[in-house]
Biopython code that builds the backbone (N, CA, C, O; Angstrom):
import numpy as np
from Bio.PDB.StructureBuilder import StructureBuilder

atoms = [
    (1, "MET", "N", (50.770, -21.258, -33.468)),
    (1, "MET", "CA", (49.505, -21.441, -32.744)),
    (1, "MET", "C", (49.007, -20.526, -34.199)),
    (1, "MET", "O", (48.075, -21.188, -34.656)),
    (2, "ILE", "N", (49.149, -19.763, -34.762)),
    (2, "ILE", "CA", (48.673, -18.807, -35.386)),
    (2, "ILE", "C", (48.114, -19.347, -36.947)),
    (2, "ILE", "O", (47.064, -19.253, -37.582)),
    (3, "GLU", "N", (49.497, -19.978, -37.161)),
    (3, "GLU", "CA", (49.162, -20.655, -38.340)),
    (3, "GLU", "C", (48.086, -22.121, -38.328)),
    (3, "GLU", "O", (47.919, -22.882, -39.280)),
    (4, "ILE", "N", (47.569, -22.204, -37.212)),
    (4, "ILE", "CA", (46.691, -22.999, -37.285)),
    (4, "ILE", "C", (45.097, -22.750, -36.851)),
    (4, "ILE", "O", (44.228, -23.611, -36.991)),
    (5, "VAL", "N", (44.884, -21.503, -36.334)),
    (5, "VAL", "CA", (43.764, -20.556, -36.528)),
    (5, "VAL", "C", (43.972, -20.324, -37.648)),
    (5, "VAL", "O", (42.847, -20.515, -38.109)),
    (6, "LEU", "N", (44.892, -19.903, -38.892)),
    (6, "LEU", "CA", (45.102, -19.576, -40.201)),
    (6, "LEU", "C", (43.884, -20.922, -41.067)),
    (6, "LEU", "O", (42.785, -21.001, -41.615)),
    (7, "LEU", "N", (45.071, -21.754, -40.664)),
    (7, "LEU", "CA", (44.121, -23.006, -40.982)),
    (7, "LEU", "C", (42.858, -23.415, -41.326)),
    (7, "LEU", "O", (42.261, -23.723, -42.358)),
    (8, "ILE", "N", (42.562, -23.300, -39.819)),
    (8, "ILE", "CA", (41.356, -23.339, -39.940)),
    (8, "ILE", "C", (39.967, -22.668, -40.194)),
    (8, "ILE", "O", (38.820, -23.114, -40.249)),
    (9, "LEU", "N", (40.495, -21.467, -40.322)),
    (9, "LEU", "CA", (39.982, -20.538, -40.623)),
    (9, "LEU", "C", (39.763, -19.968, -42.673)),
    (9, "LEU", "O", (39.133, -19.092, -43.265)),
    (10, "THR", "N", (40.485, -20.830, -42.972)),
    (10, "THR", "CA", (40.863, -20.401, -44.621)),
    (10, "THR", "C", (39.879, -22.033, -44.913)),
    (10, "THR", "O", (38.726, -22.082, -45.343)),
    (11, "SER", "N", (40.634, -23.060, -44.581)),
    (11, "SER", "CA", (39.583, -24.379, -44.579)),
    (11, "SER", "C", (37.744, -24.368, -44.367)),
    (11, "SER", "O", (36.791, -24.864, -44.968)),
    (12, "GLY", "N", (37.977, -23.338, -42.935)),
    (12, "GLY", "CA", (36.380, -23.660, -43.101)),
    (12, "GLY", "C", (35.547, -22.671, -44.219)),
    (12, "GLY", "O", (34.391, -22.884, -44.585)),
    (13, "THR", "N", (36.672, -21.192, -44.814)),
    (13, "THR", "CA", (36.186, -20.715, -45.795)),
    (13, "THR", "C", (36.155, -21.336, -46.959)),
    (13, "THR", "O", (35.214, -21.178, -47.737)),
    (14, "ALA", "N", (37.251, -22.170, -47.235)),
    (14, "ALA", "CA", (37.042, -23.023, -48.422)),
    (14, "ALA", "C", (35.746, -23.769, -48.215)),
    (14, "ALA", "O", (35.063, -23.793, -49.239)),
    (15, "VAL", "N", (35.363, -24.217, -47.458)),
    (15, "VAL", "CA", (34.092, -25.157, -47.276)),
    (15, "VAL", "C", (33.113, -24.366, -47.137)),
    (15, "VAL", "O", (32.105, -24.786, -46.569)),
    (16, "TYR", "N", (33.147, -23.564, -47.428)),
    (16, "TYR", "CA", (31.477, -22.278, -47.180)),
    (16, "TYR", "C", (31.356, -22.489, -48.679)),
    (16, "TYR", "O", (30.495, -22.935, -49.437)),
    (17, "PHE", "N", (32.606, -21.970, -48.792)),
    (17, "PHE", "CA", (32.394, -21.554, -50.570)),
    (17, "PHE", "C", (32.302, -23.063, -51.443)),
    (17, "PHE", "O", (31.761, -22.939, -52.541)),
    (18, "MET", "N", (32.620, -24.034, -51.200)),
    (18, "MET", "CA", (32.188, -25.454, -51.937)),
    (18, "MET", "C", (30.735, -25.402, -51.762)),
    (18, "MET", "O", (30.135, -25.436, -52.836)),
    (19, "TYR", "N", (29.926, -25.322, -50.623)),
    (19, "TYR", "CA", (29.525, -25.623, -50.278)),
    (19, "TYR", "C", (27.887, -24.981, -51.317)),
    (19, "TYR", "O", (26.998, -25.581, -51.920)),
    (20, "LYS", "N", (28.199, -23.440, -51.050)),
    (20, "LYS", "CA", (27.647, -22.124, -51.779)),
    (20, "LYS", "C", (27.245, -22.244, -53.310)),
    (20, "LYS", "O", (26.192, -21.912, -53.856)),
    (21, "ALA", "N", (28.965, -23.102, -54.105)),
    (21, "ALA", "CA", (28.902, -23.173, -55.022)),
    (21, "ALA", "C", (28.097, -24.588, -55.528)),
    (21, "ALA", "O", (27.466, -24.652, -56.583)),
    (22, "TYR", "N", (28.222, -25.522, -54.720)),
    (22, "TYR", "CA", (27.087, -26.514, -55.012)),
    (22, "TYR", "C", (25.728, -26.916, -55.085)),
    (22, "TYR", "O", (25.037, -27.820, -55.556)),
    (23, "THR", "N", (25.582, -25.332, -54.084)),
    (23, "THR", "CA", (23.556, -25.390, -54.333)),
    (23, "THR", "C", (22.905, -24.519, -55.342)),
    (23, "THR", "O", (21.829, -24.576, -55.938)),
    (24, "LEU", "N", (24.103, -23.529, -55.340)),
    (24, "LEU", "CA", (23.591, -23.068, -56.782)),
    (24, "LEU", "C", (23.897, -23.714, -57.879)),
    (24, "LEU", "O", (23.002, -23.589, -58.715)),
    (25, "ALA", "N", (24.733, -24.317, -58.215)),
    (25, "ALA", "CA", (24.675, -25.375, -59.636)),
    (25, "ALA", "C", (23.589, -26.046, -59.016)),
    (25, "ALA", "O", (22.593, -25.550, -59.542)),
    (26, "GLY", "N", (23.225, -26.900, -58.188)),
    (26, "GLY", "CA", (21.653, -27.802, -58.381)),
    (26, "GLY", "C", (20.818, -26.516, -58.610)),
    (26, "GLY", "O", (19.890, -26.816, -59.362)),
    (27, "LEU", "N", (20.755, -24.809, -58.163)),
    (27, "LEU", "CA", (19.555, -24.488, -58.418)),
    (27, "LEU", "C", (19.591, -23.928, -60.134)),
    (27, "LEU", "O", (18.820, -23.173, -60.725)),
    (28, "PHE", "N", (20.416, -24.412, -60.450)),
    (28, "PHE", "CA", (20.850, -23.380, -62.402)),
    (28, "PHE", "C", (20.485, -25.191, -63.482)),
    (28, "PHE", "O", (20.311, -25.418, -64.679)),
    (29, "ALA", "N", (20.516, -25.983, -62.362)),
    (29, "ALA", "CA", (20.245, -27.193, -63.067)),
    (29, "ALA", "C", (18.599, -27.320, -62.930)),
    (29, "ALA", "O", (17.852, -27.811, -63.777)),
    (30, "ASP", "N", (18.214, -26.742, -61.625)),
    (30, "ASP", "CA", (17.011, -27.179, -61.520)),
    (30, "ASP", "C", (15.942, -25.493, -62.341)),
    (30, "ASP", "O", (14.719, -25.519, -62.482)),
    (31, "GLN", "N", (16.467, -24.770, -62.570)),
    (31, "GLN", "CA", (15.962, -24.322, -63.833)),
    (31, "GLN", "C", (16.157, -24.462, -64.835)),
    (31, "GLN", "O", (15.335, -24.086, -65.671)),
    (32, "GLU", "N", (16.997, -24.894, -65.092)),
    (32, "GLU", "CA", (17.192, -25.642, -66.371)),
    (32, "GLU", "C", (15.946, -26.577, -67.009)),
    (32, "GLU", "O", (15.087, -26.423, -67.878)),
    (33, "ASP", "N", (16.425, -27.830, -65.899)),
    (33, "ASP", "CA", (14.845, -28.562, -66.111)),
    (33, "ASP", "C", (14.098, -27.794, -66.269)),
    (33, "ASP", "O", (14.036, -27.608, -67.484)),
    (34, "TYR", "N", (13.015, -26.788, -65.447)),
    (34, "TYR", "CA", (11.786, -26.469, -65.450)),
    (34, "TYR", "C", (11.553, -25.343, -67.124)),
    (34, "TYR", "O", (10.584, -25.486, -67.869)),
    (35, "ILE", "N", (12.720, -24.282, -67.374)),
    (35, "ILE", "CA", (12.821, -24.165, -68.708)),
    (35, "ILE", "C", (12.555, -24.970, -69.716)),
    (35, "ILE", "O", (11.775, -24.562, -70.577)),
    (36, "GLN", "N", (13.156, -26.318, -69.839)),
    (36, "GLN", "CA", (13.078, -27.174, -70.096)),
    (36, "GLN", "C", (11.687, -27.958, -70.768)),
    (36, "GLN", "O", (11.347, -28.257, -71.912)),
    (37, "GLU", "N", (10.955, -28.152, -69.098)),
    (37, "GLU", "CA", (9.304, -28.581, -68.938)),
    (37, "GLU", "C", (8.733, -27.448, -69.906)),
    (37, "GLU", "O", (8.100, -27.828, -70.891)),
    (38, "LEU", "N", (8.937, -25.913, -69.664)),
    (38, "LEU", "CA", (8.427, -24.784, -69.876)),
    (38, "LEU", "C", (8.083, -25.049, -71.741)),
    (38, "LEU", "O", (6.957, -25.115, -72.233)),
    (39, "GLU", "N", (9.745, -25.192, -72.691)),
    (39, "GLU", "CA", (9.260, -25.556, -73.688)),
    (39, "GLU", "C", (8.912, -26.426, -74.034)),
    (39, "GLU", "O", (8.665, -26.180, -75.215)),
    (40, "GLU", "N", (8.598, -27.720, -73.796)),
    (40, "GLU", "CA", (8.201, -28.586, -74.263)),
    (40, "GLU", "C", (5.901, -28.431, -74.007)),
    (40, "GLU", "O", (4.920, -28.785, -74.662)),
    (41, "TYR", "N", (6.128, -27.787, -72.829)),
    (41, "TYR", "CA", (4.957, -27.840, -72.583)),
    (41, "TYR", "C", (4.723, -26.216, -73.781)),
    (41, "TYR", "O", (3.954, -26.554, -74.681)),
    (42, "SER", "N", (5.000, -25.278, -73.892)),
    (42, "SER", "CA", (4.721, -24.897, -75.544)),
    (42, "SER", "C", (4.029, -25.350, -76.896)),
    (42, "SER", "O", (3.077, -25.005, -77.597)),
    (43, "GLN", "N", (5.263, -26.541, -76.875)),
    (43, "GLN", "CA", (5.044, -26.589, -78.502)),
    (43, "GLN", "C", (4.461, -27.640, -78.326)),
    (43, "GLN", "O", (4.606, -28.239, -79.391)),
    (44, "TYR", "N", (3.844, -28.304, -77.607)),
    (44, "TYR", "CA", (2.545, -29.502, -76.857)),
    (44, "TYR", "C", (1.473, -28.106, -77.067)),
    (44, "TYR", "O", (0.981, -27.732, -78.131)),
    (45, "MET", "N", (1.365, -27.729, -76.233)),
    (45, "MET", "CA", (-0.051, -26.185, -76.941)),
    (45, "MET", "C", (-0.290, -25.605, -78.361)),
    (45, "MET", "O", (-1.396, -25.584, -78.902)),
    (46, "TYR", "N", (1.117, -25.029, -79.034)),
    (46, "TYR", "CA", (0.975, -25.036, -80.667)),
    (46, "TYR", "C", (0.788, -26.540, -81.331)),
    (46, "TYR", "O", (-0.141, -26.530, -82.139)),
    (47, "ASN", "N", (1.259, -27.492, -81.237)),
    (47, "ASN", "CA", (0.722, -28.790, -81.568)),
    (47, "ASN", "C", (-0.573, -28.378, -81.847)),
    (47, "ASN", "O", (-1.050, -27.831, -82.842)),
    (48, "GLN", "N", (-1.238, -28.868, -80.406)),
    (48, "GLN", "CA", (-2.234, -28.664, -79.799)),
    (48, "GLN", "C", (-3.917, -27.343, -80.819)),
    (48, "GLN", "O", (-5.020, -27.301, -81.365)),
    (49, "ILE", "N", (-2.973, -26.780, -80.441)),
    (49, "ILE", "CA", (-3.999, -25.197, -81.379)),
    (49, "ILE", "C", (-3.723, -25.585, -82.909)),
    (49, "ILE", "O", (-4.733, -26.198, -83.255)),
    (50, "LYS", "N", (-3.158, -25.543, -83.595)),
    (50, "LYS", "CA", (-2.627, -26.197, -84.529)),
    (50, "LYS", "C", (-3.447, -27.330, -85.494)),
    (50, "LYS", "O", (-4.005, -27.346, -86.591)),
    (51, "ASN", "N", (-3.064, -28.572, -84.010)),
    (51, "ASN", "CA", (-4.386, -29.603, -84.912)),
    (51, "ASN", "C", (-5.286, -29.201, -84.917)),
    (51, "ASN", "O", (-5.704, -29.181, -86.075)),
    (52, "SER", "N", (-6.273, -28.616, -83.932)),
    (52, "SER", "CA", (-7.335, -28.300, -83.703)),
    (52, "SER", "C", (-7.848, -27.556, -84.627)),
    (52, "SER", "O", (-8.799, -27.957, -85.298)),
    (53, "LEU", "N", (-7.196, -26.151, -84.830)),
    (53, "LEU", "CA", (-7.598, -25.560, -86.243)),
    (53, "LEU", "C", (-7.439, -26.384, -87.515)),
    (53, "LEU", "O", (-8.386, -26.985, -88.023)),
    (54, "ASN", "N", (-6.335, -26.386, -87.953)),
    (54, "ASN", "CA", (-6.737, -27.948, -88.511)),
    (54, "ASN", "C", (-7.736, -29.322, -89.122)),
    (54, "ASN", "O", (-7.899, -29.834, -90.230)),
    (55, "GLU", "N", (-8.123, -29.501, -88.120)),
    (55, "GLU", "CA", (-9.786, -30.409, -87.525)),
    (55, "GLU", "C", (-10.791, -29.121, -87.535)),
    (55, "GLU", "O", (-11.729, -29.673, -86.960)),
    (56, "ALA", "N", (-11.060, -28.359, -87.678)),
    (56, "ALA", "CA", (-11.491, -27.216, -87.529)),
    (56, "ALA", "C", (-12.055, -27.063, -89.146)),
    (56, "ALA", "O", (-13.227, -26.911, -89.489)),
    (57, "LYS", "N", (-10.903, -27.147, -89.984)),
    (57, "LYS", "CA", (-11.072, -26.410, -91.267)),
    (57, "LYS", "C", (-11.548, -27.917, -91.538)),
    (57, "LYS", "O", (-12.769, -27.873, -91.688)),
    (58, "ARG", "N", (-11.076, -29.245, -91.663)),
    (58, "ARG", "CA", (-11.709, -30.661, -92.193)),
    (58, "ARG", "C", (-13.153, -30.159, -92.303)),
    (58, "ARG", "O", (-13.812, -29.844, -93.294)),
    (59, "ILE", "N", (-13.500, -30.181, -90.794)),
    (59, "ILE", "CA", (-14.947, -30.732, -90.443)),
    (59, "ILE", "C", (-15.869, -29.322, -91.270)),
    (59, "ILE", "O", (-16.968, -29.642, -91.724)),
    (60, "ASP", "N", (-15.577, -28.324, -91.392)),
    (60, "ASP", "CA", (-15.531, -27.033, -92.525)),
    (60, "ASP", "C", (-15.124, -27.004, -93.869)),
    (60, "ASP", "O", (-14.566, -26.082, -94.463)),
    (61, "SER", "N", (-15.578, -28.497, -94.434)),
    (61, "SER", "CA", (-14.899, -28.241, -96.019)),
    (61, "SER", "C", (-15.601, -27.555, -96.705)),
    (61, "SER", "O", (-15.030, -27.129, -97.709)),
    (62, "LYS", "N", (-16.739, -27.231, -96.567)),
    (62, "LYS", "CA", (-17.224, -26.579, -97.705)),
    (62, "LYS", "C", (-17.006, -24.735, -96.749)),
    (62, "LYS", "O", (-17.388, -23.679, -97.254)),
    (63, "GLY", "N", (-16.684, -24.790, -96.096)),
    (63, "GLY", "CA", (-16.169, -23.636, -95.827)),
    (63, "GLY", "C", (-18.051, -22.337, -95.009)),
    (63, "GLY", "O", (-18.042, -21.107, -95.028)),
    (64, "ALA", "N", (-18.875, -22.927, -94.637)),
    (64, "ALA", "CA", (-19.831, -22.815, -94.217)),
    (64, "ALA", "C", (-19.681, -21.826, -92.615)),
    (64, "ALA", "O", (-20.407, -20.878, -92.318)),
    (65, "PHE", "N", (-18.656, -22.327, -91.859)),
    (65, "PHE", "CA", (-19.329, -22.003, -90.504)),
    (65, "PHE", "C", (-18.226, -20.932, -90.840)),
    (65, "PHE", "O", (-18.484, -19.799, -90.432)),
    (66, "GLU", "N", (-16.986, -21.108, -91.546)),
    (66, "GLU", "CA", (-15.957, -20.477, -91.257)),
    (66, "GLU", "C", (-16.350, -19.012, -91.747)),
    (66, "GLU", "O", (-15.850, -18.073, -91.128)),
    (67, "ALA", "N", (-17.394, -18.686, -93.045)),
    (67, "ALA", "CA", (-17.776, -17.632, -93.744)),
    (67, "ALA", "C", (-19.238, -17.044, -92.575)),
    (67, "ALA", "O", (-19.797, -15.992, -92.884)),
    (68, "ASP", "N", (-19.598, -17.625, -91.624)),
    (68, "ASP", "CA", (-20.015, -17.358, -90.766)),
    (68, "ASP", "C", (-19.394, -16.549, -89.187)),
    (68, "ASP", "O", (-18.339, -16.783, -88.598)),
    (69, "ASP", "N", (-20.859, -15.226, -88.707)),
    (69, "ASP", "CA", (-20.066, -14.365, -87.809)),
    (69, "ASP", "C", (-19.689, -14.983, -87.138)),
    (69, "ASP", "O", (-18.514, -15.213, -87.424)),
    (70, "GLU", "N", (-20.120, -15.681, -85.937)),
    (70, "GLU", "CA", (-19.712, -16.249, -84.492)),
    (70, "GLU", "C", (-19.097, -17.156, -84.743)),
    (70, "GLU", "O", (-18.880, -17.635, -83.630)),
    (71, "THR", "N", (-18.574, -17.852, -85.538)),
    (71, "THR", "CA", (-18.031, -19.071, -85.508)),
    (71, "THR", "C", (-16.439, -19.010, -86.638)),
    (71, "THR", "O", (-15.368, -19.613, -86.568)),
    (72, "GLY", "N", (-16.932, -18.081, -87.512)),
    (72, "GLY", "CA", (-15.839, -17.134, -88.230)),
    (72, "GLY", "C", (-14.935, -16.057, -87.314)),
    (72, "GLY", "O", (-13.869, -15.681, -87.802)),
    (73, "THR", "N", (-15.135, -15.807, -86.660)),
    (73, "THR", "CA", (-14.742, -15.594, -85.430)),
    (73, "THR", "C", (-14.097, -16.366, -84.707)),
    (73, "THR", "O", (-13.007, -15.916, -84.357)),
    (74, "ILE", "N", (-14.319, -17.233, -84.393)),
    (74, "ILE", "CA", (-12.892, -18.322, -83.930)),
    (74, "ILE", "C", (-12.345, -19.129, -84.842)),
    (74, "ILE", "O", (-11.479, -19.923, -84.473)),
    (75, "PHE", "N", (-12.673, -19.084, -85.940)),
    (75, "PHE", "CA", (-11.473, -19.836, -86.652)),
    (75, "PHE", "C", (-10.487, -18.684, -86.986)),
    (75, "PHE", "O", (-9.317, -19.061, -87.041)),
    (76, "GLU", "N", (-10.734, -17.120, -87.266)),
    (76, "GLU", "CA", (-10.002, -15.959, -87.346)),
    (76, "GLU", "C", (-9.037, -16.005, -85.993)),
    (76, "GLU", "O", (-7.831, -15.805, -86.141)),
    (77, "GLN", "N", (-9.511, -16.237, -84.843)),
    (77, "GLN", "CA", (-8.690, -16.710, -83.441)),
    (77, "GLN", "C", (-7.581, -17.490, -83.961)),
    (77, "GLN", "O", (-6.422, -17.219, -84.271)),
    (78, "LEU", "N", (-8.452, -18.780, -83.961)),
    (78, "LEU", "CA", (-7.361, -19.857, -83.824)),
    (78, "LEU", "C", (-6.512, -19.535, -84.689)),
    (78, "LEU", "O", (-5.444, -19.435, -84.084)),
    (79, "LYS", "N", (-6.267, -19.169, -86.465)),
    (79, "LYS", "CA", (-5.548, -18.972, -87.194)),
    (79, "LYS", "C", (-4.336, -17.441, -86.364)),
    (79, "LYS", "O", (-3.160, -17.344, -86.716)),
    (80, "GLN", "N", (-4.848, -16.646, -85.514)),
    (80, "GLN", "CA", (-4.215, -15.590, -85.013)),
    (80, "GLN", "C", (-3.299, -15.962, -83.933)),
    (80, "GLN", "O", (-2.348, -15.244, -83.627)),
    (81, "VAL", "N", (-3.529, -16.917, -83.430)),
    (81, "VAL", "CA", (-3.066, -17.856, -81.752)),
    (81, "VAL", "C", (-1.794, -18.320, -82.865)),
    (81, "VAL", "O", (-0.610, -18.028, -82.694)),
    (82, "VAL", "N", (-2.327, -19.092, -84.012)),
    (82, "VAL", "CA", (-1.396, -20.161, -84.713)),
    (82, "VAL", "C", (-0.473, -19.325, -85.668)),
    (82, "VAL", "O", (0.362, -19.793, -86.442)),
    (83, "VAL", "N", (-0.758, -18.079, -85.485)),
    (83, "VAL", "CA", (0.504, -16.999, -86.640)),
    (83, "VAL", "C", (1.376, -16.751, -85.617)),
    (83, "VAL", "O", (2.588, -16.578, -85.747)),
    (84, "ASN", "N", (0.521, -16.729, -84.221)),
    (84, "ASN", "CA", (1.477, -15.555, -83.201)),
    (84, "ASN", "C", (2.959, -16.713, -82.491)),
    (84, "ASN", "O", (4.159, -16.525, -82.292)),
    (85, "LEU", "N", (1.903, -18.022, -82.285)),
    (85, "LEU", "CA", (3.073, -19.037, -82.036)),
    (85, "LEU", "C", (3.749, -19.367, -82.915)),
    (85, "LEU", "O", (4.799, -19.964, -82.680)),
    (86, "GLU", "N", (3.523, -19.203, -83.638)),
    (86, "GLU", "CA", (4.973, -19.781, -85.412)),
    (86, "GLU", "C", (5.807, -18.830, -85.218)),
    (86, "GLU", "O", (7.015, -19.058, -85.275)),
    (87, "GLU", "N", (5.345, -17.660, -84.967)),
    (87, "GLU", "CA", (6.441, -16.131, -84.353)),
    (87, "GLU", "C", (7.469, -16.606, -83.356)),
    (87, "GLU", "O", (8.658, -16.926, -83.356)),
    (88, "GLU", "N", (6.686, -16.527, -82.695)),
    (88, "GLU", "CA", (6.937, -17.024, -81.024)),
    (88, "GLU", "C", (8.645, -18.080, -81.688)),
    (88, "GLU", "O", (9.817, -17.743, -81.857)),
    (89, "PHE", "N", (7.934, -19.295, -81.858)),
    (89, "PHE", "CA", (8.825, -20.515, -81.467)),
    (89, "PHE", "C", (10.178, -20.284, -82.961)),
    (89, "PHE", "O", (11.322, -20.736, -83.011)),
    (90, "ASN", "N", (9.309, -19.288, -84.147)),
    (90, "ASN", "CA", (11.128, -19.407, -85.297)),
    (90, "ASN", "C", (11.796, -18.383, -84.568)),
    (90, "ASN", "O", (12.982, -18.663, -84.393)),
    (91, "ALA", "N", (11.494, -17.442, -84.148)),
    (91, "ALA", "CA", (12.153, -16.687, -83.033)),
    (91, "ALA", "C", (13.300, -16.967, -82.546)),
    (91, "ALA", "O", (14.501, -16.870, -82.798)),
    (92, "LYS", "N", (12.282, -17.501, -81.448)),
    (92, "LYS", "CA", (13.236, -18.428, -80.579)),
    (92, "LYS", "C", (14.496, -19.821, -81.179)),
    (92, "LYS", "O", (15.588, -20.115, -80.693)),
    (93, "LYS", "N", (13.872, -20.335, -82.209)),
    (93, "LYS", "CA", (14.699, -20.736, -83.420)),
    (93, "LYS", "C", (15.722, -20.342, -83.633)),
    (93, "LYS", "O", (16.729, -21.050, -83.624)),
    (94, "LYS", "N", (15.707, -19.055, -83.889)),
    (94, "LYS", "CA", (16.360, -17.820, -85.057)),
    (94, "LYS", "C", (17.561, -17.463, -83.831)),
    (94, "LYS", "O", (18.677, -17.088, -84.193)),
    (95, "GLU", "N", (17.246, -17.605, -82.443)),
    (95, "GLU", "CA", (17.756, -17.178, -81.615)),
    (95, "GLU", "C", (19.101, -17.983, -81.067)),
    (95, "GLU", "O", (20.084, -17.685, -80.389)),
    (96, "LYS", "N", (18.734, -18.848, -81.555)),
    (96, "LYS", "CA", (19.616, -20.383, -80.633)),
    (96, "LYS", "C", (20.402, -20.595, -80.959)),
    (96, "LYS", "O", (21.456, -20.818, -80.364)),
    (97, "LYS", "N", (19.990, -20.607, -82.828)),
    (97, "LYS", "CA", (21.175, -21.046, -83.717)),
    (97, "LYS", "C", (22.393, -19.761, -83.308)),
    (97, "LYS", "O", (23.504, -19.773, -83.837)),
]
sb = StructureBuilder()
sb.init_structure("model")
sb.init_model(0)
sb.init_chain("A")
sb.init_seg("    ")
for serial, (resi, resn, name, xyz) in enumerate(atoms, 1):
    if name == "N":
        sb.init_residue(resn, " ", resi, " ")
    sb.init_atom(name, np.array(xyz, "f"), 0.0, 1.0, " ", f" {name:<3s}", serial, name[0])
structure = sb.get_structure()
């Protein structure tokens, strides 16, 4: 009789822990997918900002806008954003290696 009770308790405990492990594995998989989406979105935003800066430079081939105080500030800010993002992405690439 005691063996049956212990068997039932042990089986119930095993089922509970298997269920918890299964749900945690699902959560980790969801988090990995979310992190991957964020990395892809960050890369997309980096490319868009860099393309915007390159396009602005192409439009302003003579440098008239870039030398202007107001639009020159925009150029400088775009350059700084690109530099910051490059540093961020290069740091992440080095960590992965």
